[in-house]
N, C-alpha and C positions, 0 to 999 in steps of 0.2 A: 820653540826655544832650542837652540843648538849649543852644545858644550864643546864641539869641535875637537874631540879626542881623535876621531877617525879622519876628519877632513884635513888634519895636519900631516897625515902619513904620505910618504913619497910613493905614489902608485906606479911610477915608472921604473922602479927597481927591478933589475933583471939579472939572471945568472945562466951562463952557458952550460950545456950538458956535461962536457968534460970537467969543467971547473967544479960543477956540483958533485959529480961522482967522486972526485978526489977529496973534496972537503967533507962530504957526507960520510965516507968510509971512516975517516979519522974520528969524526964526532960519534959515530955509532959504536966504535970500539970503546970510546970513553964512557958512553952510556952503559955498556955492558959491565964495565968495571964499577961504575958508581951504583948500579943496581945491586951488585953483590954487597957493597957497603951498606946500602939501605936494608938489605935482608939481614946482614950480620948485626945491625943495630936495632932490628925489629921496628923500623920506622915505616908507618903506612903512608901512602901518597894517593891523593885524588887529583887527576889531571882532567880538567874540563877543556874540551876543544870545541869552542862555540864559533859562530860566524854565519854569514849569509848562506842561503841554499846555493849549492853548486860552487862554493868557495874553496873546495878542496880539502875538507875536514878529513875525509876518509884517507886520502893520499898522505896527508901530513901524519896522521896517526900510524899509518902503515910504515912510514919511514922511521918514526920514533921507535916502533917495537921490533924493527927488522933484526937487530942484533941482541935483543933482550932474551933472557931465559924465559920461555913461555910458561914455566911453572910458577913464575913470580908475578904475573900480571894477568889481567882480564880486560877485554874491551866490551863496554856496555853501550847501549843506545837509548837516548831519550826519545823514544817513539811515543805515539799516542798511548795512553794507559790502556792496558788490556782489560777485558771484562772483570777480572778479579781485582785489579788495582783500582777500578772505579768504585769498588765497595769500601774504600778506605780514604782517609785524608790524603791530599796531594803528596805530602812528604813521606808517606809510608813507603812508597816504592824507592825513594832515594835513600832512606835509611837501610833498606835491604841491599843497596849497592855498596855500602860503606866498606872500604878495604880492611882486612885484618892486618895485624902487625907484620911488617916486612914485605907487604905486597903493594902492587900499584893497580889502581883502577883507572882506565882511560874511558872517559865518558864523551861520546859523540853527541854534541849539543849539551844542554845543561838544564838545571831547574829554573833558570831564568825564562825558559820558554813558557812557563806557567803564566807569565804576564800577558802573553798574546792569546790566551784562551778566554773565551767569553767576554772579549773586549775589556779586559781588566786594565790594559795599558792606557785606555782612554778615560778611565775613571780615576781621578786623582787620589781619592781615599783608598780605593782598592789597590792602586799602584803602590802607595806608600806602605800599606799594610803588608803586601807581599814582599816589598823590598826589605822591610824590617824582618820578616820571616827568613828571607835568604841570609841576611846578615847574622841573625841569631843562630841559624843552622850552621853556617860556616864557622862562627866563633866557637860553637859547641864542639865541632869536629877538631878545630885547632887546639882548643883547650885540653882535649883528650889526647893530644900528641899527633894528630893526623895533619899532614901538610897538604895544603890546597893550592894548586896552580891553575890559574884561569887564563886561557888564551882565546883571543878573538881574531878570526881571519876576515879581513876586509877586502872586498872587491868592488869595482865600480858597477853602476847599473848596466852600462854597455857590455862589460865583460860577463856579467851574469847572464844577460840576454843571449850573448853569443854561445855560452856554454850550454844553456838550456836548449837552444836550437840544435846544437850538435848532438845532444843526448836524444832529442826527439827524432832526428834523422835516422838513427841507428836502431833497428828493431830489437837488438840485444840490450839496449840501454833505455829504451823509451819508457819502460815501467818505472824508472827511477824518478821521473818528473811527475809531480803531483799538481793538483789545482792550487795547492798552497804555494808552491814554487812560482807558478805563473802570476798569482795574485801579488806575491811579494815583489816581483819585478815591476808589475804595473804600478804599484804604490810604493816604489823604492824610496822616494824622498820622505814620505811620511814615516816609513819604517826606520829610515836612517835617523831621523830626529828622535824617535822612540829609543833606539839603541844607544844613541849618544847620551841621552839622559840616564838610561839604565846603567851604562858603563860608568858614568861620572858618579852616580850616587851609590854604586856598589863597590867602589874602590876602598879598601881598608888597608892599614899598614901590614896586616898579616895575611891578607888575601887580595893582592892587587891584580889588576888586569894587565896582560901583555897583549897589545894590539899589533898585528902583523899585516903589512900590505901583501895581498895574495893574488894580484893580477897575474903574476908569474908564479906558477906552481913550484918551480925549483927554488926560487928565492924564498917563498913561504916555507917550504920544507926545511931549508937550511936554517932559517930564522927559528923555526920551531925546534929543531934539534939543538941549536945553541941555547935557546931558552930553557929547554928541559935539562940540558947539561949543567947550566949555571944553577938551576934550581936544585937539582940533585946534589950538586957540590955543596950548596948552602945547607942542605939537610944533614950533612955529616956533623954539623955543629949543634949543640943542644939548643932547643927553642925555649925561651923563657915562658913558662906557663902562667896564665892569668889566674888571679884569685878573685873572689867576690869582694865587692866594695864593703867597707865597714857599715854595719847596720845597727841602729839604735832604736830603742823602744820607749819613747817618752810617755810618761803617764801609766806605765804598767807597774804594778806593785805586787810582788809575790808570784807564786806559781799559779798558772791557769788551772793546771790539773788538780791542785789542792783545793780549789774552790768548787769542785764538782760535788754535788750532794749524793753521797754513796748510800744513803739510807732508803732511797726509793726502791719500792718492791711491789710485787703482784702476788696475790694468793694463787694457789694451784687452780682453783676454779676459774678465776678471772683469766688466768693464762691460757687454759685450754680453750675457753670460749673465744678469746681474742685471736689467738694464733690461727685457729681453724678458719675463722672468717677472713682474716688477712690473706692467708695462703690461697683461698679460693679466688679472691680478687686479683692476687698476684698473677695467677695463671691467665686470667682474662686479659690483663694489661700486657703480659708478655706477648700474647698473640697479636694484640693491637700494635705493639712495637714492631713486630715482624712484618705485619701487613703494610705499615707505613714506612718501613725501612729505617727505623730509628735504632741507634745502638746505645748501649749502656755499659759503663765501666764502674765496678764496685770494688773498693779496696778496703782491707782491714789491717789496721795497725793496733798495737796495744801491748800491755805487759805479758810476759810469759804466764800461761794459765789464766789469762783474762777471759777466755771463752770465745775466742775468734772461731775456732773450729765448730763449736756448738751452734754459734750464730749462723755460720755459713750453711750448716746442715739444715737448720730450720728454714733458712731462706730458700735453699734449693729444693726442699721438699714440696714447695708450692710451684715449682717451675717445670716446664717440659724439658727433659734432659737434652733434647736435640737442639735446643736453642741457647745453651750456655756452656761455658768451659770454666772450670776452677783451676787457677794456676797457683800451686804452692811455691813460694819464692824462697830459696835458700841462697847459700853462697854461690857465686857464678862458677860455672864449670870452665875447663881450660879453653874451649872454643869461644865461650862468651867473653872471657878475659882478653881475647884477641881483638875485641871490638870496643867502641865507646860504651860507657856505662849504660846509657839509655837505650842502646840498640836492642837489648833482649826484651825490653818492654814494648818498643815499637813493633817488634816482630810477633808479639803476642796480642796485639790489638784486635778486638772482635770486629768482624765484618758487619756490613749493613744489616740491621734487623736482629743482631745477636747480642748476647750479654757476656762480658768477661768479668770474672770474679777473681780477685787477687788476695791470697792469704799471705800477707806481707807484700811489700811493693817496692817501687823505686825510692821510697822514703828511707830505705835501709842505709843509703849513703849518708844521710844526715842524722841517723840514729846509731845503729850498731857499728857502722864503719867509722863514724866520727868518734864514738866513745872508745872503741877497742883499738883505734889507730890503724885500721885497715886501709885508710886512704889519708892523703895529706890534708892539712888545714886548707890549703888553696883549693883542693878538689871539693871538699864538702862546703866550703864557703860560697863557691860559685854555683853549687848544685841547686840552691834555692831558685835562682833566676832561670836556670836551665829547665827545672821541673815546671815552674810557672809558665814558661814559654811553651813547653810541650803540651801541658794541659789546656792552655789557652787555644792552641791550634786545634786540638780535638773538639773543644766546645764550639769554636767557630765553624767547624765542619758538621755540627749537628749532634755530636755525642753528648750524652748525659754522663755526669761524673759524680759519684757518691763516695765520700771519704770518711771512714769511721776510725775513731780512736776509742778503744774500750778500756775504761779506767777501773782499776780495783785498788784497794788499799794494800799496804805491805802485809798487814795482818791477814787479810783474806788470801793473799797469794801464798803465804806460809801455810795456812790451813789447807789449801788445795794441793800444795806440794806434798804435805804429810799424807793426805788422802790418796794421792797417786802412789806414794811409797808403799802404802799398806794394801793396795789393790793390785793383785797379780795381772788383771786385765788392763790396767791403766799404767802400770809401772814403766812401760816402754816410753810413755810420753815425757817422763822426767829425765833430763840429761844433766851431766856435770856442768854443762854450759849454762843451764837455767840457774843453778846455784851461784855460779860466778857472776852472772848478770845481776842477780839479786844484791850482791855485795856493792854494786855500783848504782844503786837506785837513784841517788841524788844526781849523778852524772847523766843518767838516762832521762830523768825528769827534766833537767835543764835543757837537754837536747830536744826533747819532745815539746817543751814550751816554746822554744825558739822556732821549731818546725811549724807549729800551729800558727804562731804570729806571722811568720813570713810567707806561708803558702796557703792561708785561708783567704781565698779571693771571692768576689761576688759570684763568679760562675762556678767555682769549685770550693765551697766552704767545707770546713771540717765539722762533722757531727760528733760531739763528745757523748759517749754512751756510759751511763752509770751502770757499772758491771758487777758490783758486789752481789746483786741478786740476778742470777742467770735468767730467770723468767722475764724480769723487767727488761733486761738487755736485749733478749731475743725478740721480744715484741717491738721494742723501739727500732731495732734494725730493720725488721720486715716492714714496719709502718713507714719508715723513712725511705726505703727503696720504692715502696708503692707510690708514695707522694712524688718521688723523682720521676717515676714512669709517667704519672699523670701530667706532670709539667711538660715532659717531652712531647706528649700527645696534644 
């Protein structure tokens, strides 16, 4: 099937050297000015320069950056994942490339190359799955204020063959030709059909493709400069941010949290026996996960003083400390604020065979940020789908995900607050913010209910923990994590 986006391009377009130099100089001066405007307005930009091998991507990028302030951009390459990147889901390395506010990232090639690995492009289901992942990723970036420009440089099969031969003749450039380049030229028509479909299906109103005929390098460079100039100019105007679609819950009556049985408990004797046995098994399963290269993410949410820290402590007492990291999540720092909201969680993802434990998590956006007004309604409304997409990608890559909400009653919380006040060794745990949050119990309960309804999925369900009795809660947490480990194995 051919969608003819590339085949309609005028491949005979040419530009003389003098004409190019004159026009390029003017365009590059404009780019320098527009870059300063981008910086002043703190707008981040992702520029993807995609295309055939030997189509001139490096030359076009070099012409684009020639007059830019080098402190405001970086050029990255979509090469084969290095050994470290192979320990994570495919999009982990692209999240690490995301530009901070006011900066530009030029990417040589793009995430669309993932479709050509492991014959994914020839598998209709895999192809559609990855195309949706690309669309979700780009929409997430754009919704966070990052502009995305996608350029495709198109050359003919004969032109590609000529350029490859030229590179091979020169000992200084021979290394640039890979077996992949030769194979692409041999199977050019098949690859063309694949790219036509990819380009057609990945065009969106907020992240369109700009296809440029590149048989003549100077024409391609001028077109690339004009494209970047026009895009930077459009970036000077505010971009309407998307919000989540309305969501309704037919058949739900009352609070989910209020239906939790908080009278469940364990005696001290039962607790000691159970926790010891579970922790011994936990260590065995942790080693099994490591040997099989299986990763696990465990997150804790819940009320202030619900016992998250105590549950994490009992969980980690049964683990080898070399194989896990605990991430206490608070308000984002200044560097994290320069990136999309989910960036700081992608960069904390455990590698293959390891465990990541989050004391609070990415759900802060739909809890504290929603209730306290730290983000807009549009931002927290769309966060549910963004979070579901992120977790779904982790699970598809073989990660296990355990999500805990530890529930206590308002009366139990007050009792624990008073105990902390009276204990010199625990007084530091109680903050003015805890008391303020308590005054908004109903608002937090509503937010938590909606969070559980909208993000409890078959692959990543919420485990609601009865937390009035700490012993019961700790045993349930360790038992649940142990079961998740066994399912992964």
